C-alpha positions as CSV (number, residue, x, y, z in Angstrom):
1,X,0.0,0.0,-0.2
2,X,1.5,3.6,-1.1
3,X,1.9,6.1,1.4
4,X,2.3,10.0,1.0
5,X,3.8,12.3,3.4
6,X,1.2,14.9,4.9
7,X,1.1,18.3,3.0
8,X,2.1,20.0,6.2
9,X,5.2,17.9,6.3
10,X,6.2,18.6,2.6
11,X,5.8,22.3,3.2
12,X,7.8,22.1,6.3
13,X,10.6,20.3,4.4
14,X,10.5,22.9,1.6
15,X,10.8,25.8,4.3
16,X,13.8,24.2,5.9
17,X,15.7,23.3,2.7
18,X,17.8,26.6,2.5
19,X,19.1,25.9,5.9
20,X,20.3,22.4,5.3
21,X,24.0,21.8,6.2
22,X,26.5,23.2,3.7
23,X,28.4,20.1,2.4
24,X,31.5,22.3,1.6
25,X,31.7,23.9,5.2
26,X,29.6,21.5,7.4
27,X,27.8,24.5,8.8
28,X,24.1,25.4,8.7
29,X,23.4,27.7,5.9
30,X,21.6,30.3,8.2
31,X,24.1,33.3,8.0
32,X,22.5,34.7,4.6
33,X,19.1,34.2,3.2
34,X,19.2,34.3,-0.6
35,X,16.4,33.6,-3.3
36,X,16.4,29.9,-4.9
37,X,17.8,31.6,-8.2
38,X,20.9,32.9,-6.4
39,X,21.6,29.6,-4.8
40,X,21.3,27.9,-8.2
41,X,24.9,29.1,-9.4
42,X,27.4,26.2,-10.5
43,X,29.8,24.9,-8.2
44,X,32.6,26.4,-10.2
45,X,31.2,30.0,-10.0
46,X,30.9,29.5,-6.2
47,X,34.6,28.6,-6.2
48,X,35.3,31.6,-8.3
49,X,33.7,33.9,-5.7
50,X,34.9,31.9,-2.5
51,X,37.2,34.0,-0.2
52,X,39.8,31.9,1.2
53,X,41.4,32.0,4.7
54,X,44.7,30.4,6.2
55,X,43.9,27.1,7.7
56,X,40.8,27.2,5.8
57,X,38.3,24.2,6.9
58,X,37.4,24.0,3.3
59,X,40.7,23.1,2.2
60,X,41.0,19.4,1.5
61,X,44.0,18.5,3.8
62,X,45.9,21.5,2.8
63,X,46.7,24.7,4.7
64,X,44.5,27.0,2.9
65,X,45.4,30.5,1.8
66,X,49.2,31.3,1.7
67,X,51.7,31.3,3.1
68,X,52.1,34.4,0.3
69,X,49.2,35.6,-2.0
70,X,48.0,38.5,-4.0
71,X,44.3,38.1,-3.3
72,X,41.9,35.9,-1.4
73,X,39.7,35.0,-4.2
74,X,39.5,34.8,-8.0
75,X,36.9,37.5,-8.3
76,X,39.0,39.9,-6.1
77,X,41.1,40.4,-9.2
78,X,38.9,39.5,-11.9
79,X,36.0,41.8,-11.1
80,X,35.9,44.6,-13.7
81,X,32.4,44.4,-15.4
82,X,31.3,41.4,-13.2
83,X,33.1,38.2,-12.3
84,X,35.6,37.1,-14.6
85,X,36.5,40.5,-15.8
86,X,40.0,42.3,-15.7
87,X,41.3,44.2,-12.8
88,X,42.5,47.8,-11.8
89,X,46.2,48.6,-11.2
90,X,45.5,48.4,-7.5
91,X,45.5,44.5,-8.2
92,X,48.4,44.3,-10.4
93,X,51.0,41.5,-10.1
94,X,54.4,43.1,-9.1
95,X,57.5,41.3,-10.4
96,X,61.0,41.8,-9.3
97,X,63.4,40.8,-12.1
98,X,67.2,40.3,-12.1
99,X,68.4,41.5,-15.7
100,X,71.8,40.2,-16.7
101,X,74.5,42.8,-17.7
102,X,74.2,43.4,-21.5
103,X,77.8,44.2,-21.8
104,X,81.2,43.7,-19.8
105,X,84.2,45.4,-21.1
106,X,82.0,46.5,-24.0
107,X,81.2,43.0,-25.5
108,X,77.8,41.5,-25.2
109,X,77.2,38.4,-23.1
110,X,75.8,35.7,-25.1
111,X,73.8,32.9,-23.5
112,X,76.5,30.7,-22.3
113,X,78.1,33.4,-20.4
114,X,75.1,34.5,-19.0
115,X,74.3,31.1,-17.5
116,X,77.5,31.3,-15.6
117,X,76.8,34.7,-13.9
118,X,77.1,34.6,-10.2
119,X,73.4,34.5,-8.8
120,X,74.4,33.9,-5.2
121,X,73.6,37.6,-4.4
122,X,70.1,37.0,-6.0
123,X,69.4,34.1,-4.1
124,X,70.4,35.8,-0.7
125,X,67.2,37.8,-1.6
126,X,64.8,35.1,-2.8
127,X,65.6,31.4,-3.4
128,X,63.3,31.4,-6.3
129,X,66.2,33.6,-8.1
130,X,67.9,30.1,-8.4
131,X,65.6,28.9,-11.0
132,X,64.3,31.9,-12.6
133,X,65.1,35.5,-13.4
134,X,62.2,36.8,-11.7
135,X,60.1,36.5,-8.5
136,X,56.7,37.8,-7.8
137,X,56.5,40.2,-5.0
138,X,53.1,39.0,-3.3
139,X,51.2,41.7,-1.5
140,X,50.4,39.8,1.6
141,X,52.2,37.3,3.6
142,X,51.2,35.2,6.8
143,X,54.7,35.6,8.2
144,X,54.6,38.4,10.8
145,X,57.9,40.1,9.0
146,X,56.8,39.5,5.5
147,X,55.7,43.0,4.7
148,X,59.3,44.1,6.1
149,X,61.0,41.9,3.7
150,X,58.8,43.0,0.9
151,X,59.5,46.8,1.5
152,X,63.4,46.1,1.5
153,X,63.5,43.6,-1.3
154,X,62.9,46.0,-4.2
155,X,66.1,47.7,-3.7
156,X,68.3,45.4,-1.4
157,X,70.7,44.9,-4.2
158,X,71.1,48.7,-5.1
159,X,74.7,49.9,-4.5
160,X,74.4,52.2,-1.3
161,X,76.4,55.4,-0.7
162,X,75.9,55.1,2.9
163,X,75.3,52.6,5.6
164,X,71.8,51.6,5.9
165,X,69.7,52.8,8.7
166,X,69.0,49.7,11.0
167,X,67.3,51.7,13.8
168,X,63.7,51.3,12.9
169,X,63.3,48.9,9.9
170,X,64.5,45.8,8.4
171,X,65.8,47.5,5.1
172,X,68.8,46.1,3.8
173,X,68.7,42.9,6.2
174,X,68.6,39.5,4.5
175,X,66.3,38.1,7.4
176,X,64.6,40.0,10.2
177,X,66.6,39.9,13.3
178,X,65.6,37.6,16.1
179,X,65.8,38.8,19.6
180,X,69.3,38.5,21.2
181,X,70.9,38.0,17.5
182,X,73.1,40.2,15.4
183,X,71.5,41.3,12.1
184,X,73.0,39.5,9.3
185,X,75.4,41.3,7.0
186,X,74.3,43.6,4.1
187,X,74.2,41.6,0.6
188,X,76.7,42.7,-1.9
189,X,75.7,44.9,-4.8
190,X,75.4,42.3,-7.9
191,X,78.0,42.9,-10.4
192,X,76.3,40.9,-13.2
193,X,72.7,41.9,-12.7
194,X,70.4,44.8,-12.3
195,X,67.2,44.7,-10.3
196,X,63.7,46.1,-12.3
197,X,60.4,46.0,-11.1
198,X,57.5,45.7,-13.5
199,X,53.8,45.0,-13.2
200,X,51.3,42.7,-14.9
201,X,47.5,43.9,-15.1
202,X,44.9,41.3,-14.6
203,X,43.4,40.1,-17.9
204,X,39.6,39.7,-18.5
205,X,38.7,36.0,-19.0
206,X,35.4,36.3,-20.8
207,X,35.6,33.9,-24.0
208,X,38.4,32.2,-22.5
209,X,36.8,28.8,-23.2
210,X,36.5,29.8,-27.1
211,X,40.2,30.9,-27.2
212,X,41.2,27.4,-25.6
213,X,39.4,25.7,-28.4
214,X,40.9,27.3,-31.3
215,X,42.9,24.8,-33.2
216,X,46.8,25.5,-32.9
217,X,46.8,25.1,-36.8
218,X,44.9,28.2,-37.2
219,X,47.1,30.1,-35.0
220,X,50.2,28.8,-37.1
221,X,48.2,29.5,-40.4
222,X,47.9,32.9,-39.2
223,X,51.9,33.2,-38.5
224,X,52.4,32.1,-42.2
225,X,50.1,34.7,-43.6
226,X,52.0,37.4,-42.0
227,X,55.4,36.3,-42.6
228,X,57.2,38.9,-44.9
229,X,55.1,41.6,-43.9
230,X,56.0,44.7,-41.9
231,X,53.8,43.2,-39.3
232,X,54.7,39.6,-38.7
233,X,53.8,38.0,-35.6
234,X,55.0,34.4,-34.6
235,X,53.4,31.5,-32.6
236,X,54.9,31.4,-29.0
237,X,56.5,27.8,-28.7
238,X,56.7,26.2,-25.5
239,X,58.4,23.1,-24.3
240,X,57.2,20.1,-26.2
241,X,56.1,22.0,-29.1
242,X,53.1,23.1,-27.5
243,X,51.6,26.5,-28.7
244,X,51.1,29.4,-26.1
245,X,47.7,31.2,-26.3
246,X,46.9,32.6,-22.6
247,X,49.2,35.3,-20.6
248,X,50.3,38.8,-21.9
249,X,53.2,36.9,-23.4
250,X,51.2,33.8,-24.7
251,X,53.4,31.7,-22.1
252,X,50.7,29.3,-21.3
253,X,49.1,26.8,-23.6
254,X,45.9,26.0,-22.1
255,X,42.9,27.2,-20.0
256,X,43.3,24.6,-17.2
257,X,46.8,25.4,-16.6
258,X,46.3,28.9,-16.8
259,X,43.5,28.8,-14.0
260,X,45.5,26.2,-11.8
261,X,48.7,28.2,-11.9
262,X,46.8,31.4,-10.8
263,X,45.3,29.2,-8.0
264,X,48.9,28.5,-6.9
265,X,50.7,31.6,-7.3
266,X,48.0,34.2,-6.9
267,X,46.3,32.7,-3.5
268,X,49.0,30.0,-2.4
269,X,46.5,27.2,-2.9
270,X,48.1,23.6,-3.5
271,X,46.1,22.2,-6.4
272,X,46.9,19.1,-8.5
273,X,50.5,19.5,-10.2
274,X,50.8,23.1,-9.1
275,X,52.5,23.9,-6.0
276,X,51.4,26.9,-3.7
277,X,53.7,29.9,-3.9
278,X,56.7,29.6,-1.4
279,X,57.4,32.3,1.2
280,X,60.8,34.0,0.8
281,X,61.6,33.9,4.5
282,X,60.8,29.9,4.8
283,X,57.5,30.6,6.6
284,X,54.8,28.0,6.4
285,X,57.1,25.1,4.8
286,X,54.7,22.6,3.9
287,X,54.3,19.9,6.5
288,X,51.3,18.5,5.0
289,X,50.7,17.0,1.2
290,X,47.2,17.5,1.1
291,X,45.5,19.6,-1.6
292,X,43.5,22.9,-1.0
293,X,41.2,22.0,-3.8
294,X,40.2,18.4,-5.1
295,X,40.6,17.5,-8.7
296,X,36.8,17.6,-9.2
297,X,36.6,21.2,-7.8
298,X,39.8,22.5,-10.1
299,X,37.7,20.7,-12.8
300,X,34.6,22.8,-12.1
301,X,36.5,25.9,-11.4
302,X,38.2,25.5,-15.0
303,X,34.7,24.7,-16.6
304,X,33.1,27.8,-15.2
305,X,35.9,30.0,-16.4
306,X,35.7,28.3,-19.7
307,X,31.9,29.1,-19.9
308,X,32.4,32.7,-19.5
309,X,30.5,34.1,-22.4
310,X,32.3,36.2,-25.0
311,X,31.7,39.8,-25.2
312,X,29.9,41.1,-28.2
313,X,29.6,44.2,-30.3
314,X,26.7,46.6,-29.8
315,X,25.0,48.3,-32.6
316,X,26.3,51.9,-32.8
317,X,26.4,54.6,-35.4
318,X,30.1,54.4,-35.2
319,X,30.2,50.6,-36.1
320,X,30.7,50.7,-39.8
321,X,32.8,53.6,-40.2
322,X,34.7,52.8,-37.2
323,X,35.4,49.4,-38.1
324,X,36.7,50.6,-41.6
325,X,39.0,53.2,-40.0
326,X,40.5,50.3,-37.7
327,X,41.4,48.2,-40.7
328,X,42.8,51.3,-42.6
329,X,45.0,52.2,-40.0
330,X,46.6,48.8,-39.8
331,X,45.2,47.9,-36.1
332,X,43.4,44.9,-37.9
333,X,46.7,43.4,-38.9
334,X,47.3,42.0,-35.3
335,X,43.9,42.6,-33.9
336,X,42.2,40.0,-36.5
337,X,38.4,40.3,-36.1
338,X,38.3,36.3,-36.5
339,X,40.4,33.5,-35.8
340,X,39.8,29.8,-36.0
341,X,36.4,30.0,-36.3
342,X,35.6,32.4,-33.4
343,X,34.3,35.7,-34.5
344,X,34.9,39.2,-32.9
345,X,38.0,38.1,-31.1
346,X,40.1,40.7,-32.5
347,X,43.5,39.2,-32.0
348,X,46.0,36.8,-33.9
349,X,47.2,35.3,-30.6
350,X,50.6,35.8,-31.9
351,X,53.6,37.7,-30.1
352,X,54.9,40.8,-31.9
353,X,57.8,43.1,-31.1
354,X,56.2,46.1,-29.6
355,X,59.3,48.1,-29.2
356,X,61.8,49.2,-26.8
357,X,59.1,51.5,-24.6
358,X,57.1,48.5,-23.8
359,X,60.0,46.1,-23.3
360,X,59.9,43.9,-20.1
361,X,61.9,41.0,-19.2
362,X,59.7,39.8,-16.5
363,X,59.2,36.2,-16.4
364,X,55.9,35.0,-15.0
365,X,53.5,32.0,-15.0
366,X,56.0,29.3,-15.9
367,X,57.5,31.5,-18.8
368,X,60.9,30.4,-19.9
369,X,63.8,32.4,-19.9
370,X,64.8,34.4,-23.0
371,X,67.7,32.2,-23.7
372,X,65.3,29.5,-24.7
373,X,64.5,29.2,-28.4
374,X,61.0,30.1,-29.5
375,X,60.0,32.0,-26.2
376,X,58.9,35.5,-26.3
377,X,61.7,38.1,-25.8
378,X,61.7,41.4,-23.7
379,X,59.7,43.5,-26.3
380,X,57.3,40.6,-27.3
381,X,53.8,40.7,-26.3
382,X,50.7,38.6,-27.4
383,X,48.1,40.4,-29.2
384,X,45.3,40.8,-26.5
385,X,41.8,40.1,-27.7
386,X,39.9,43.3,-28.0
387,X,36.4,41.9,-27.5
388,X,35.1,43.6,-24.4
389,X,37.8,46.2,-24.5
390,X,35.3,49.1,-23.7
391,X,34.9,47.5,-20.3
392,X,38.5,46.4,-19.5
393,X,40.5,49.7,-18.7
394,X,43.2,50.1,-17.8
395,X,45.4,49.0,-20.7
396,X,48.6,47.4,-21.8
397,X,50.4,44.6,-19.8
398,X,51.1,46.7,-16.8
399,X,48.1,49.1,-16.8
400,X,49.9,52.1,-17.9
401,X,47.3,53.4,-20.4
402,X,44.0,54.8,-18.8
403,X,42.3,55.2,-22.1
404,X,42.2,53.5,-25.4
405,X,43.7,56.5,-27.1
406,X,46.8,56.4,-24.6
407,X,47.1,52.6,-25.4
408,X,47.1,53.3,-29.0
409,X,49.8,55.9,-28.4
410,X,52.2,53.6,-26.6
411,X,52.3,51.0,-29.6
412,X,55.8,50.7,-30.9
413,X,57.7,48.2,-32.8
414,X,55.6,46.7,-35.5
415,X,52.7,48.6,-34.4
416,X,54.5,52.2,-34.7
417,X,53.2,52.6,-38.3
418,X,49.8,51.9,-37.2
419,X,50.0,54.3,-34.4
420,X,51.4,56.9,-36.5
421,X,48.5,56.4,-39.0
422,X,46.0,56.7,-36.1
423,X,47.9,59.9,-35.0
424,X,47.3,61.5,-38.4
425,X,43.5,61.1,-38.5
426,X,41.5,63.9,-37.9
427,X,39.9,64.3,-34.8
428,X,36.3,63.4,-36.0
429,X,37.8,60.2,-37.4
430,X,39.9,59.6,-34.2
431,X,36.5,59.6,-32.3
432,X,34.9,57.5,-34.8
433,X,37.5,54.8,-34.4
434,X,37.5,55.0,-30.7
435,X,33.5,54.8,-30.8
436,X,33.9,51.7,-32.6
437,X,36.0,50.2,-29.9
438,X,33.6,51.4,-27.3
439,X,31.0,49.0,-28.9
440,X,33.1,46.0,-27.9
441,X,31.0,45.3,-24.6
442,X,31.2,42.5,-22.1
443,X,27.8,40.6,-21.6
444,X,26.4,40.1,-18.3
445,X,28.5,37.0,-17.1
446,X,27.0,36.2,-13.8
447,X,23.9,36.4,-11.8
448,X,25.9,37.6,-8.8
449,X,26.3,41.2,-8.0
450,X,29.4,42.8,-5.8
451,X,27.1,42.7,-2.9
452,X,26.5,39.0,-3.5
453,X,30.1,38.4,-3.3
454,X,30.3,40.2,-0.2
455,X,27.4,38.1,1.3
456,X,29.3,35.1,0.2
457,X,32.1,36.0,2.2
458,X,29.9,36.4,5.3
459,X,28.3,33.2,4.7
460,X,31.4,31.1,4.4
461,X,34.0,32.9,6.7
462,X,33.3,33.5,10.4
463,X,33.0,37.2,11.2
464,X,35.5,38.5,13.6
465,X,34.9,41.7,15.5
466,X,37.4,44.5,15.1
467,X,38.5,43.9,18.7
468,X,39.9,40.8,17.9
469,X,43.9,41.0,18.4
470,X,45.6,41.0,15.1
471,X,49.5,41.0,14.7
472,X,51.1,43.1,11.8
473,X,47.8,44.6,10.9
474,X,48.8,46.7,7.8
475,X,49.8,43.4,6.2
476,X,46.2,41.8,6.2
477,X,43.7,43.0,3.6
478,X,40.4,44.2,4.6
479,X,37.5,41.6,3.9
480,X,35.0,44.6,3.4
481,X,32.9,44.9,6.6
482,X,33.2,47.9,8.5
483,X,35.7,50.7,8.7
484,X,38.6,48.2,9.3
485,X,37.1,45.1,7.9
486,X,36.6,41.6,9.2
487,X,40.0,39.6,10.1
488,X,40.7,36.1,10.7
489,X,42.1,35.2,14.3
490,X,45.5,33.5,14.4
491,X,46.6,34.3,11.0
492,X,50.0,35.1,11.9
493,X,50.7,32.5,14.5
494,X,53.8,30.5,13.8
495,X,53.3,27.2,13.0
């Protein structure tokens, strides 16, 4: 005999369902009440919005955020025009690069001699210099002394004309002094290197799944088409013959690697095949082998980023005439409207020599050294897709251009002639071309708003009153609650 539940029981179960235990945190979902539509977001989107904490209980046996990081969530940097967008200059990644001396006794150093240069003064600053010519100066670190190290790291190898002031800072010290110990000696100036600080602006991720699906043969065909012309981009060829298509220098071949490398580098999360960023002071040495995100979670996050809709061109009186001017000035030589079956991308995904003014030797996201064959050199940059460009200021790799006109003006190298043709246009035609670029808009990519992101933080993380003791407070980012923001207790306790 079939039985049915009483109507009052069904109604009670329906009303109580929003308060069921959260499988991710094991806590009742009672902090924030949202509509059913708001809770219907995919698991990958929730991960993109998730704010991480040190020793996060949601980590899969790992240590959560850190020990060094640039942000606590993906959306903290990728937030312009909605989740998945670019970022302001305030969230730029900062690189410290050791550039080999180009000359010694008037002679250029070849690659073999460059590899023999003494790197010990660099390794004294950061052990990462042993494997790479650049390190990331993460904005935040869990070590109590991290901010002091970061403050001195930029110019620690600069020759000094007078003894460093040790009275009130750690400037010039290899390690912060411990109580009862003598400060370590000043590192010697490097005779073979100069230190350069540079930035990387956060790129938008809209349409990333379509870019990932463009056949490598289509990118190679575009390289062949341009061969012999004034504008002649080349494929970024990586180890194993892979073709780079993501990153400012096309140094990453696929979307999965791009996303997971960002998790490891930007938030210090241990994910499959990508180790979290290491603290230069040795703080938080991994004593646990667990992951912070499982393979399934990583797959969901990559799938979400891959599903972000491509931007679209909006109808405008500027469209037809502006698009024609865009082609006539030569902008479309690199910013190809279509590529590999993807319409409206406005990129060839090739790397081009953009001239001395935009040169940058910073090595980032697994990029190989310039001495490796086929990899981008200092003035080489991938042609960034222009879809969504109207909603992605600032522009260029370090965000130096605040407007589209400024970005065009900075173009050099292969693009210098095109920039000159734009500069020679009458004011009305310049306005028409720029009006066309402003039609390349981002589609709404998420049902969440900035307020929803803040509420998601409140839901997943315990709110800590401002009265909670915090060590090294200037080094800890606000969460956005109250004048000083919520903070996690014990974030700076030594493990």
